[in-house]
Backbone as ProteinMPNN parsed JSONL, in Angstrom:
{"seq_chain_A": "MVDYTIKTLGTNTWSDFAKLAEKHNGVWGGCWCMAFHPEGARTGKARELKELRVREGQAHAALVYADSACVGWCQFGSPDELPRIKLKRAYLEGLEALPEWRITCFFVDRDHRHKGVASAALGGALKEIARLGGGMVESYPQGVEGQSVSGSFLYNGTVSMFEQHGFHRVRRLGKNHWVVAKKVRNESSKSTG", "coords_chain_A": {"N_chain_A": [[1.148, -18.26, 14.187], [3.198, -16.049, 12.464], [5.915, -14.081, 13.57], [6.368, -10.924, 12.613], [8.576, -8.312, 11.473], [8.496, -4.834, 10.993], [9.657, -2.456, 8.717], [10.458, 0.766, 7.373], [10.377, 1.821, 3.947], [13.324, 2.921, 2.534], [16.57, 4.4, 1.868], [18.229, 2.702, 3.285], [16.837, 0.303, 3.276], [16.333, -0.253, 0.694], [17.703, -2.229, -0.874], [16.645, -4.614, 0.11], [13.929, -4.407, -0.59], [14.279, -4.281, -3.383], [15.399, -6.805, -3.878], [13.244, -8.545, -3.323], [11.391, -7.62, -5.237], [12.814, -8.192, -7.605], [12.933, -10.976, -7.438], [10.388, -11.576, -8.168], [10.148, -10.824, -10.809], [10.057, -7.995, -11.062], [7.57, -7.4, -10.055], [4.049, -7.373, -10.449], [4.12, -7.472, -13.329], [6.485, -6.056, -13.919], [6.22, -3.594, -12.731], [7.272, -2.464, -10.348], [6.036, -1.147, -8.285], [5.375, 1.4, -9.243], [3.211, 2.247, -10.689], [1.225, 3.886, -9.569], [2.434, 6.266, -9.013], [3.224, 9.612, -10.276], [4.78, 9.302, -12.64], [4.14, 6.81, -13.576], [4.351, 3.29, -14.514], [6.706, 2.993, -16.366], [7.808, 1.017, -18.961], [10.756, -0.818, -18.654], [12.02, 1.243, -17.272], [11.045, 1.395, -14.752], [12.251, 0.32, -12.4], [14.539, 1.965, -12.022], [13.29, 4.47, -11.77], [11.793, 4.07, -9.44], [13.816, 3.606, -7.545], [15.104, 6.093, -7.614], [13.04, 7.745, -6.61], [12.878, 6.685, -4.008], [15.441, 7.333, -3.002], [15.198, 10.088, -3.01], [13.321, 10.448, -1.061], [10.673, 10.283, -1.786], [8.933, 8.157, -1.894], [6.891, 5.922, -0.23], [6.562, 3.159, 1.927], [5.59, 0.365, 3.916], [7.581, -2.163, 4.892], [7.592, -5.67, 5.243], [9.168, -8.025, 7.239], [10.309, -11.347, 7.543], [12.22, -12.928, 9.663], [15.318, -12.1, 8.385], [14.559, -11.452, 5.848], [12.823, -9.53, 3.425], [9.446, -9.846, 2.907], [7.149, -8.777, 1.96], [5.063, -5.853, 1.258], [3.412, -2.692, 1.845], [2.308, -0.038, 0.03], [2.097, 3.47, 0.46], [1.093, 6.952, 0.452], [0.879, 10.513, -0.126], [-1.88, 12.073, -1.973], [-0.637, 13.652, -3.941], [1.82, 12.377, -4.257], [0.95, 9.877, -5.061], [-0.951, 9.975, -7.412], [-2.21, 8.517, -9.39], [-4.758, 6.333, -9.673], [-6.665, 3.292, -9.801], [-9.86, 2.953, -11.422], [-10.468, 5.666, -11.583], [-12.241, 7.553, -12.762], [-14.809, 6.881, -11.713], [-14.147, 7.265, -9.055], [-13.622, 10.054, -8.927], [-16.164, 11.07, -9.514], [-17.708, 10.86, -7.181], [-16.292, 12.281, -5.338], [-15.647, 14.122, -2.432], [-13.648, 15.339, -0.878], [-10.087, 15.29, -1.025], [-8.062, 12.785, 0.552], [-5.557, 12.91, 3.193], [-3.738, 10.874, 2.94], [-3.065, 7.999, 0.874], [-3.487, 4.535, 0.415], [-2.172, 2.429, -1.803], [-1.195, -0.024, -2.891], [-0.312, -3.487, -2.359], [2.114, -6.038, -1.899], [2.994, -9.429, -1.728], [5.394, -11.876, -1.117], [5.461, -14.809, -3.037], [6.01, -17.157, -1.643], [5.115, -16.666, 0.872], [2.447, -16.123, 1.092], [-0.948, -15.894, 2.331], [-0.438, -15.839, 5.035], [-0.74, -13.703, 6.699], [0.817, -11.512, 5.991], [0.101, -9.243, 4.387], [-1.761, -7.974, 6.053], [-0.112, -7.379, 8.246], [1.586, -5.588, 6.951], [-0.214, -3.511, 6.349], [-0.88, -2.667, 8.945], [1.658, -1.739, 9.715], [1.995, 0.36, 7.872], [-0.029, 2.1, 8.737], [0.922, 2.794, 11.275], [3.244, 4.183, 10.539], [2.133, 6.289, 9.086], [0.797, 7.579, 11.182], [3.049, 8.399, 12.648], [4.085, 10.197, 10.837], [2.346, 12.305, 10.968], [-0.363, 11.748, 10.7], [-3.9, 11.804, 9.798], [-6.613, 11.762, 7.377], [-7.005, 8.642, 5.887], [-7.186, 6.787, 2.956], [-8.259, 4.033, 0.942], [-8.659, 1.564, -1.702], [-9.829, -1.112, -1.821], [-10.79, -4.497, -2.763], [-13.978, -5.997, -2.602], [-14.573, -9.237, -1.672], [-16.375, -11.052, -0.77], [-18.077, -14.071, -0.911], [-16.924, -14.76, -3.328], [-14.497, -16.277, -5.498], [-11.355, -15.282, -5.811], [-8.391, -14.643, -7.54], [-5.253, -14.121, -6.014], [-3.584, -12.516, -7.489], [-5.116, -10.485, -8.438], [-5.621, -8.912, -6.322], [-4.23, -6.531, -5.71], [-4.677, -4.323, -4.12], [-5.549, -5.29, -1.743], [-8.146, -6.621, 0.468], [-11.526, -5.687, 1.283], [-12.42, -6.677, 3.742], [-10.004, -7.071, 5.177], [-9.146, -4.412, 5.518], [-11.29, -3.463, 7.061], [-10.864, -4.901, 9.402], [-8.798, -3.447, 10.397], [-9.979, -1.153, 11.226], [-11.076, 0.527, 9.257], [-13.757, 2.058, 7.421], [-16.444, 1.525, 5.085], [-16.899, 3.785, 2.48], [-17.938, 4.398, -0.095], [-19.034, 2.665, -3.057], [-16.889, 1.589, -5.709], [-17.13, 0.979, -8.914], [-17.893, -2.44, -9.753], [-16.837, -4.271, -7.785], [-15.054, -2.957, -6.086], [-14.246, -0.743, -3.357], [-14.252, 2.509, -1.81], [-12.54, 2.969, 1.052], [-12.088, 4.299, 4.339], [-10.24, 5.846, 7.022], [-9.584, 7.691, 9.928], [-6.519, 8.64, 11.07], [-4.795, 9.263, 13.951], [-2.379, 11.751, 14.768], [0.71, 10.663, 15.853], [2.159, 12.054, 17.856], [0.151, 13.563, 19.033], [-1.3, 11.647, 20.346], [0.107, 11.046, 22.633], [-0.087, 13.393, 24.026], [-2.741, 14.013, 24.26]], "CA_chain_A": [[1.276, -16.929, 13.606], [4.584, -15.633, 12.292], [6.242, -12.789, 14.178], [6.977, -10.1, 11.578], [9.166, -7.027, 11.784], [8.143, -3.839, 9.986], [10.613, -1.371, 8.489], [9.995, 1.667, 6.312], [11.177, 1.854, 2.73], [14.277, 4.03, 2.49], [17.84, 4.013, 1.255], [18.808, 1.584, 4.036], [16.071, -0.925, 3.029], [16.111, -0.38, -0.745], [18.199, -3.495, -1.423], [15.7, -5.667, 0.501], [12.779, -4.195, -1.467], [14.69, -4.651, -4.74], [15.584, -8.261, -3.941], [11.921, -9.16, -3.43], [10.827, -7.262, -6.542], [13.54, -8.945, -8.632], [12.516, -12.379, -7.333], [9.071, -11.677, -8.805], [10.233, -10.161, -12.124], [9.672, -6.591, -10.979], [6.238, -7.322, -9.444], [2.921, -6.93, -11.284], [4.526, -7.261, -14.722], [7.579, -5.093, -14.031], [5.732, -2.302, -12.242], [8.108, -1.964, -9.257], [5.161, -0.248, -7.496], [5.444, 2.747, -9.823], [1.995, 2.537, -11.458], [0.398, 4.906, -8.939], [3.206, 7.511, -8.981], [2.946, 10.423, -11.471], [5.488, 8.801, -13.816], [3.603, 5.523, -14.009], [5.302, 2.174, -14.597], [7.299, 2.993, -17.712], [8.497, -0.232, -19.248], [12.205, -0.728, -18.718], [12.566, 2.293, -16.415], [10.346, 1.407, -13.466], [13.19, 0.092, -11.294], [15.359, 3.168, -11.831], [12.419, 5.541, -11.274], [11.45, 3.779, -8.043], [15.006, 3.832, -6.727], [15.291, 7.541, -7.524], [12.029, 8.252, -5.669], [13.277, 6.267, -2.662], [16.612, 8.131, -2.609], [14.731, 11.464, -2.793], [12.315, 10.453, -0.008], [9.369, 10.48, -2.431], [8.24, 6.867, -1.987], [6.612, 5.415, 1.116], [6.04, 1.795, 2.045], [5.912, -0.424, 5.101], [8.132, -3.45, 4.464], [7.402, -6.741, 6.222], [10.298, -8.957, 7.274], [10.289, -12.608, 8.273], [13.652, -13.025, 9.949], [16.026, -10.982, 7.747], [14.104, -11.308, 4.467], [11.619, -8.754, 3.13], [8.491, -10.783, 2.312], [5.974, -8.066, 1.456], [4.995, -4.434, 1.558], [2.218, -1.891, 1.611], [2.686, 1.3, -0.435], [1.202, 4.562, 0.833], [1.641, 8.281, 0.194], [-0.113, 11.572, -0.323], [-2.43, 12.069, -3.331], [0.35, 14.217, -4.863], [2.822, 11.341, -4.496], [0.285, 8.741, -5.685], [-2.174, 10.509, -8.015], [-2.802, 7.593, -10.372], [-5.441, 5.219, -9.037], [-7.589, 2.55, -10.662], [-11.259, 3.383, -11.344], [-10.385, 7.088, -11.236], [-13.444, 8.28, -13.174], [-15.826, 6.624, -10.688], [-13.667, 7.887, -7.829], [-13.803, 11.509, -8.998], [-17.591, 11.397, -9.544], [-18.261, 10.976, -5.832], [-15.284, 12.86, -4.46], [-15.959, 15.314, -1.637], [-12.356, 15.948, -0.533], [-8.966, 14.355, -1.069], [-7.5, 12.417, 1.857], [-4.128, 13.251, 3.365], [-2.944, 9.698, 2.588], [-3.65, 6.899, 0.112], [-2.82, 3.232, 0.394], [-2.458, 2.053, -3.184], [-0.94, -1.41, -3.289], [0.365, -4.463, -1.5], [2.705, -7.18, -2.576], [3.462, -10.464, -0.804], [6.211, -12.93, -1.719], [4.636, -15.995, -3.319], [6.283, -18.189, -0.642], [4.618, -16.222, 2.183], [1.046, -15.711, 0.977], [-1.934, -16.487, 3.24], [0.184, -15.955, 6.355], [-0.912, -12.446, 7.425], [1.812, -10.503, 5.612], [-0.567, -8.011, 3.945], [-2.331, -7.325, 7.24], [1.018, -6.807, 8.991], [2.045, -4.425, 6.181], [-1.197, -2.443, 6.554], [-0.653, -2.154, 10.299], [2.905, -0.973, 9.684], [1.75, 1.601, 7.137], [-0.826, 2.986, 9.59], [1.826, 3.329, 12.318], [4.13, 5.173, 9.923], [1.289, 7.448, 8.799], [0.624, 8.272, 12.468], [4.322, 9.05, 12.963], [4.281, 11.296, 9.883], [1.37, 13.371, 11.204], [-1.734, 11.262, 10.67], [-4.865, 12.4, 8.886], [-7.539, 10.826, 6.737], [-6.352, 7.639, 5.045], [-8.138, 6.162, 2.057], [-7.772, 2.979, 0.053], [-9.624, 1.161, -2.716], [-9.737, -2.567, -1.886], [-11.831, -5.273, -3.434], [-14.88, -6.828, -1.813], [-14.473, -10.583, -2.233], [-17.323, -11.921, -0.094], [-18.807, -14.972, -1.789], [-16.242, -14.908, -4.616], [-13.168, -16.87, -5.544], [-10.555, -14.291, -6.532], [-6.959, -14.894, -7.548], [-4.455, -13.129, -5.306], [-2.946, -11.603, -8.441], [-6.015, -9.352, -8.669], [-5.831, -8.223, -5.045], [-3.111, -5.606, -5.515], [-5.024, -3.342, -3.093], [-6.086, -5.976, -0.579], [-9.576, -6.888, 0.546], [-12.296, -4.818, 2.171], [-12.455, -7.256, 5.092], [-8.733, -6.79, 5.859], [-9.175, -3.009, 5.942], [-12.252, -3.331, 8.156], [-10.206, -5.426, 10.6], [-7.9, -2.393, 10.87], [-10.769, 0.008, 11.624], [-11.578, 1.322, 8.134], [-15.177, 1.901, 7.103], [-16.777, 1.685, 3.67], [-17.414, 5.112, 2.159], [-18.789, 4.237, -1.274], [-18.61, 1.641, -4.012], [-16.194, 1.977, -6.939], [-17.322, -0.109, -9.855], [-18.655, -3.604, -9.295], [-16.306, -4.982, -6.626], [-14.125, -2.173, -5.277], [-14.816, 0.241, -2.435], [-13.435, 3.5, -1.132], [-12.59, 2.79, 2.5], [-11.371, 5.408, 4.975], [-9.996, 5.813, 8.462], [-8.835, 8.838, 10.447], [-5.377, 8.201, 11.878], [-4.325, 10.355, 14.785], [-0.962, 12.076, 14.814], [1.328, 9.935, 16.962], [2.535, 12.947, 18.952], [-1.053, 14.017, 19.735], [-1.774, 10.554, 21.186], [0.764, 11.107, 23.93], [-0.434, 14.628, 24.732], [-4.164, 14.236, 24.399]], "C_chain_A": [[2.753, -16.53, 13.583], [4.78, -14.266, 12.94], [7.015, -11.966, 13.142], [7.57, -8.834, 12.168], [8.801, -6.081, 10.652], [9.244, -2.788, 9.926], [10.048, -0.481, 7.391], [10.936, 1.576, 5.112], [12.047, 3.102, 2.742], [15.576, 3.539, 1.884], [18.466, 2.811, 1.97], [18.054, 0.268, 3.826], [15.826, -1.157, 1.536], [16.54, -1.746, -1.278], [17.276, -4.658, -1.059], [14.451, -5.615, -0.384], [13.11, -4.682, -2.877], [14.85, -6.159, -4.892], [14.244, -8.972, -4.087], [11.283, -8.859, -4.787], [11.491, -8.061, -7.66], [13.158, -10.421, -8.631], [11.219, -12.611, -8.095], [9.016, -10.881, -10.115], [9.718, -8.728, -12.113], [8.273, -6.358, -10.45], [5.196, -6.772, -10.415], [3.382, -6.581, -12.71], [5.604, -6.209, -14.9], [7.248, -3.709, -13.519], [6.667, -1.657, -11.2], [7.341, -0.976, -8.369], [5.32, 1.206, -7.941], [4.132, 3.168, -10.474], [1.175, 3.681, -10.87], [1.122, 6.248, -8.769], [2.922, 8.314, -10.258], [3.583, 9.88, -12.746], [4.862, 7.542, -14.393], [4.709, 4.483, -14.097], [5.851, 2.079, -16.008], [8.136, 1.746, -17.917], [10.002, 0.012, -19.363], [12.82, 0.322, -17.821], [11.974, 2.277, -15.012], [11.305, 1.238, -12.29], [13.988, 1.359, -10.99], [14.523, 4.324, -11.275], [12.059, 5.324, -9.802], [12.65, 4.051, -7.144], [15.28, 5.328, -6.555], [14.303, 8.146, -6.529], [12.407, 7.9, -4.224], [14.441, 7.133, -2.178], [16.233, 9.589, -2.327], [13.676, 11.569, -1.688], [10.907, 10.663, -0.535], [8.635, 9.17, -2.689], [8.097, 6.328, -0.573], [6.073, 3.994, 1.051], [6.439, 1.237, 3.398], [6.353, -1.787, 4.585], [7.976, -4.454, 5.587], [8.555, -7.72, 6.091], [9.934, -10.197, 8.086], [11.762, -12.952, 8.44], [14.344, -11.846, 9.251], [15.553, -10.705, 6.318], [12.842, -10.462, 4.371], [10.667, -9.679, 2.371], [7.222, -10.102, 1.816], [6.027, -6.602, 1.808], [3.61, -3.879, 1.3], [2.692, -0.491, 1.224], [1.634, 2.322, -0.01], [1.872, 5.885, 0.502], [0.513, 9.282, 0.06], [-0.721, 11.446, -1.723], [-1.49, 12.709, -4.359], [1.413, 13.181, -5.234], [2.242, 10.177, -5.29], [-1.035, 9.193, -6.334], [-2.911, 9.532, -8.934], [-3.433, 6.423, -9.628], [-6.35, 4.537, -10.052], [-9.001, 3.101, -10.438], [-11.373, 4.873, -11.028], [-11.639, 7.874, -11.636], [-14.551, 8.112, -12.128], [-15.435, 7.284, -9.372], [-13.955, 9.391, -7.833], [-15.274, 11.92, -8.986], [-18.173, 11.599, -8.153], [-17.334, 11.657, -4.842], [-15.792, 14.111, -3.743], [-14.687, 16.063, -1.269], [-11.278, 14.876, -0.626], [-8.514, 14.018, 0.345], [-6.083, 12.965, 1.992], [-3.245, 12.12, 2.846], [-3.76, 8.714, 1.764], [-2.812, 5.651, 0.34], [-3.178, 2.633, -0.959], [-2.138, 0.622, -3.561], [-0.175, -2.181, -2.225], [1.069, -5.443, -2.42], [3.23, -8.13, -1.513], [4.219, -11.514, -1.605], [5.36, -14.186, -1.889], [4.845, -17.1, -2.28], [5.72, -17.839, 0.736], [3.156, -15.786, 2.143], [0.156, -16.51, 1.93], [-1.357, -16.714, 4.637], [0.124, -14.631, 7.117], [0.062, -11.344, 7.064], [1.147, -9.188, 5.213], [-1.162, -7.258, 5.132], [-1.236, -6.687, 8.098], [1.535, -5.551, 8.285], [1.093, -3.248, 6.366], [-1.038, -1.838, 7.945], [0.605, -1.307, 10.379], [2.741, 0.36, 8.979], [0.968, 2.585, 8.012], [0.017, 3.58, 10.719], [2.743, 4.399, 11.746], [3.355, 6.436, 9.553], [1.053, 8.252, 10.074], [1.893, 9.024, 12.84], [4.56, 10.271, 12.08], [3.231, 12.401, 9.997], [-0.082, 12.963, 11.15], [-2.597, 11.972, 9.657], [-5.78, 11.339, 8.306], [-6.769, 9.94, 5.769], [-7.441, 6.936, 4.237], [-7.463, 5.02, 1.316], [-8.942, 2.473, -0.783], [-9.626, -0.363, -2.897], [-10.933, -3.207, -2.573], [-12.668, -6.023, -2.404], [-14.908, -8.209, -2.437], [-15.461, -11.555, -1.593], [-18.083, -12.757, -1.115], [-18.166, -15.19, -3.148], [-14.936, -15.657, -4.445], [-12.323, -15.952, -6.419], [-9.082, -14.656, -6.416], [-6.233, -13.762, -6.813], [-3.79, -12.131, -6.23], [-3.825, -10.399, -8.768], [-6.208, -8.507, -7.413], [-4.671, -7.293, -4.721], [-3.4, -4.581, -4.423], [-5.678, -3.991, -1.887], [-7.594, -6.161, -0.647], [-10.245, -5.921, 1.515], [-12.26, -5.363, 3.589], [-11.152, -7.014, 5.852], [-8.705, -5.345, 6.354], [-10.139, -2.804, 7.101], [-11.677, -3.868, 9.463], [-9.246, -4.401, 11.209], [-8.649, -1.085, 11.139], [-11.248, 0.916, 10.507], [-13.077, 1.097, 7.985], [-15.391, 2.144, 5.61], [-17.402, 3.061, 3.473], [-18.381, 5.016, 0.979], [-18.176, 3.196, -2.199], [-17.895, 2.296, -5.198], [-16.34, 0.817, -7.913], [-18.067, -1.254, -9.203], [-18.155, -4.166, -7.968], [-15.387, -4.177, -5.708], [-14.875, -1.144, -4.437], [-13.785, 1.307, -2.099], [-13.633, 3.203, 0.351], [-11.742, 3.89, 3.127], [-11.242, 5.191, 6.475], [-9.221, 7.067, 8.827], [-7.748, 8.288, 11.365], [-4.866, 9.408, 12.644], [-2.82, 10.509, 14.704], [-0.379, 11.389, 16.04], [1.685, 10.844, 18.125], [1.304, 13.463, 19.708], [-1.629, 12.924, 20.616], [-1.159, 10.65, 22.586], [0.392, 12.353, 24.717], [-1.929, 14.785, 24.941], [-4.892, 12.999, 24.458]], "O_chain_A": [[3.459, -16.669, 14.583], [3.907, -13.401, 12.861], [8.168, -12.268, 12.832], [7.136, -8.346, 13.211], [8.795, -6.475, 9.486], [9.704, -2.293, 10.955], [9.247, -0.933, 6.572], [12.126, 1.293, 5.251], [11.551, 4.211, 2.94], [15.671, 2.395, 1.44], [19.149, 1.999, 1.346], [18.582, -0.79, 4.166], [15.187, -2.137, 1.154], [15.809, -2.358, -2.057], [17.139, -5.597, -1.842], [13.976, -6.644, -0.864], [12.325, -5.404, -3.491], [14.477, -6.726, -5.919], [14.119, -9.899, -4.886], [10.702, -9.746, -5.412], [10.811, -8.554, -8.56], [13.069, -11.046, -9.687], [10.976, -13.704, -8.607], [7.974, -10.337, -10.48], [9.029, -8.299, -13.038], [7.825, -5.213, -10.4], [5.459, -5.8, -11.123], [3.061, -5.509, -13.224], [5.639, -5.533, -15.928], [7.94, -2.746, -13.849], [6.826, -0.436, -11.183], [7.936, -0.078, -7.774], [5.389, 2.118, -7.117], [3.958, 4.347, -10.782], [0.491, 4.383, -11.615], [0.498, 7.25, -8.42], [2.427, 7.747, -11.233], [2.992, 9.983, -13.821], [5.038, 7.245, -15.574], [5.867, 4.767, -13.79], [5.489, 1.173, -16.759], [9.051, 1.457, -17.147], [10.456, 0.914, -20.067], [14.034, 0.309, -17.616], [12.375, 3.079, -14.168], [11.181, 1.941, -11.287], [14.095, 1.77, -9.835], [14.987, 5.07, -10.412], [12.023, 6.271, -9.017], [12.504, 4.666, -6.087], [15.648, 5.771, -5.467], [14.686, 8.968, -5.698], [12.268, 8.73, -3.325], [14.416, 7.615, -1.046], [16.868, 10.249, -1.505], [13.188, 12.663, -1.406], [10.041, 11.163, 0.183], [7.809, 9.085, -3.597], [9.064, 6.285, 0.187], [5.228, 3.676, 0.215], [7.481, 1.585, 3.953], [5.587, -2.483, 3.919], [8.201, -4.129, 6.753], [8.882, -8.184, 4.999], [9.339, -10.109, 9.16], [12.46, -13.233, 7.465], [13.985, -10.697, 9.507], [16.088, -9.82, 5.65], [11.901, -10.652, 5.142], [11.023, -10.229, 1.329], [6.318, -10.766, 1.309], [6.901, -6.152, 2.549], [2.768, -4.492, 0.644], [3.394, 0.166, 1.993], [0.434, 2.07, -0.108], [3.084, 5.935, 0.294], [-0.664, 8.928, 0.126], [-0.14, 10.78, -2.58], [-1.537, 12.346, -5.535], [1.852, 13.115, -6.382], [2.939, 9.559, -6.095], [-2.112, 8.834, -5.858], [-4.096, 9.708, -9.216], [-2.729, 5.614, -9.023], [-6.753, 5.145, -11.043], [-9.293, 3.653, -9.377], [-12.268, 5.29, -10.292], [-12.052, 8.777, -10.907], [-15.161, 9.095, -11.707], [-16.291, 7.802, -8.655], [-14.471, 9.931, -6.855], [-15.605, 13.002, -8.502], [-19.055, 12.439, -7.975], [-17.569, 11.61, -3.634], [-16.302, 15.038, -4.373], [-14.65, 17.292, -1.34], [-11.525, 13.703, -0.343], [-8.574, 14.864, 1.237], [-5.49, 13.427, 1.018], [-2.137, 12.364, 2.367], [-4.976, 8.602, 1.924], [-1.587, 5.713, 0.443], [-4.347, 2.359, -1.232], [-2.759, 0.088, -4.481], [0.49, -1.628, -1.349], [0.668, -5.647, -3.566], [3.831, -7.706, -0.526], [3.745, -11.982, -2.64], [4.625, -14.573, -0.98], [3.939, -17.904, -2.058], [5.836, -18.634, 1.668], [2.682, -15.141, 3.078], [0.466, -17.646, 2.287], [-1.736, -17.657, 5.332], [0.863, -14.449, 8.085], [0.13, -10.333, 7.763], [1.582, -8.124, 5.653], [-1.07, -6.032, 5.2], [-1.413, -5.584, 8.616], [1.881, -4.567, 8.938], [1.538, -2.111, 6.523], [-1.06, -0.616, 8.094], [0.616, -0.269, 11.04], [3.278, 1.374, 9.424], [1.273, 3.778, 8.023], [-0.159, 4.744, 11.077], [2.992, 5.414, 12.397], [3.878, 7.542, 9.695], [1.105, 9.481, 10.046], [1.825, 10.165, 13.298], [5.159, 11.255, 12.515], [3.233, 13.336, 9.197], [-0.955, 13.749, 11.516], [-2.096, 12.659, 8.766], [-5.728, 10.171, 8.692], [-5.989, 10.418, 4.946], [-8.478, 6.545, 4.771], [-6.253, 5.036, 1.091], [-10.079, 2.903, -0.594], [-9.444, -0.849, -4.013], [-11.924, -2.558, -2.908], [-12.138, -6.607, -1.458], [-15.235, -8.344, -3.616], [-15.393, -12.757, -1.847], [-18.659, -12.225, -2.065], [-18.801, -15.751, -4.04], [-14.346, -15.662, -3.364], [-12.549, -15.854, -7.625], [-8.587, -14.942, -5.326], [-6.567, -12.589, -6.979], [-3.463, -11.02, -5.812], [-3.342, -9.406, -9.311], [-6.896, -7.488, -7.454], [-4.186, -7.269, -3.59], [-2.466, -4.02, -3.851], [-6.304, -3.299, -1.084], [-8.23, -5.897, -1.668], [-9.616, -5.407, 2.44], [-12.088, -4.601, 4.541], [-11.188, -6.774, 7.058], [-8.287, -5.083, 7.482], [-9.839, -2.051, 8.028], [-11.98, -3.333, 10.53], [-8.919, -4.478, 12.393], [-8.028, -0.03, 11.266], [-11.782, 1.99, 10.786], [-13.597, 0.054, 8.384], [-14.631, 2.864, 4.962], [-18.314, 3.454, 4.202], [-19.511, 5.499, 1.055], [-16.985, 2.89, -2.136], [-18.243, 3.396, -5.628], [-15.713, -0.227, -7.728], [-18.784, -1.064, -8.221], [-18.964, -4.507, -7.105], [-14.985, -4.672, -4.656], [-15.987, -0.735, -4.768], [-12.584, 1.039, -2.103], [-14.761, 3.189, 0.843], [-10.783, 4.361, 2.515], [-12.017, 4.465, 7.098], [-8.301, 7.462, 8.11], [-8.031, 7.562, 12.318], [-4.546, 10.442, 12.059], [-2.083, 9.53, 14.587], [-0.913, 11.519, 17.141], [1.529, 10.444, 19.279], [1.399, 13.77, 20.896], [-2.375, 13.223, 21.549], [-1.818, 10.371, 23.588], [0.534, 12.378, 25.94], [-2.344, 15.626, 25.738], [-6.118, 13.008, 24.577]]}, "name": "protein", "num_of_chains": 1, "seq": "MVDYTIKTLGTNTWSDFAKLAEKHNGVWGGCWCMAFHPEGARTGKARELKELRVREGQAHAALVYADSACVGWCQFGSPDELPRIKLKRAYLEGLEALPEWRITCFFVDRDHRHKGVASAALGGALKEIARLGGGMVESYPQGVEGQSVSGSFLYNGTVSMFEQHGFHRVRRLGKNHWVVAKKVRNESSKSTG"}
């Protein structure tokens, strides 16, 4: 098992994030992890929009490092920060209340896949969410049991990975996706209560 270091996305880690995204042609067809932000992944402007959001503190991600290289990440944020989700019509049909946090996508360097990077990123995101005040966290991963699925379709991870981190299935979204949720306690309340 590789020993990973987790850092948060910010102005001091932007160049590491950008280097990994550039290595993979902007990730997910040039998205730069902008597809879930209000602006969307505008062709040709995604990089600049993402960098602006990072500089303004309006983009959250847990970055995974192997040695000094960023090898993956998990994006998270509030529903206001990340309002655009896949399968939104089905999501809204069964919605009872918005969560405080959403986990919308993962990316792992092609040279580091199948080595626990996504799981490390999810763990890092949950720790940062706890530090930022905690609350209900939701995500929309794919159930892959009994299926052969290309990693390129697993932008939001797998249900089993989320369950390993204590999430539970709330309801199905479409044929293969689920709403999963977990209550994350405020880090400061853990030490006092």
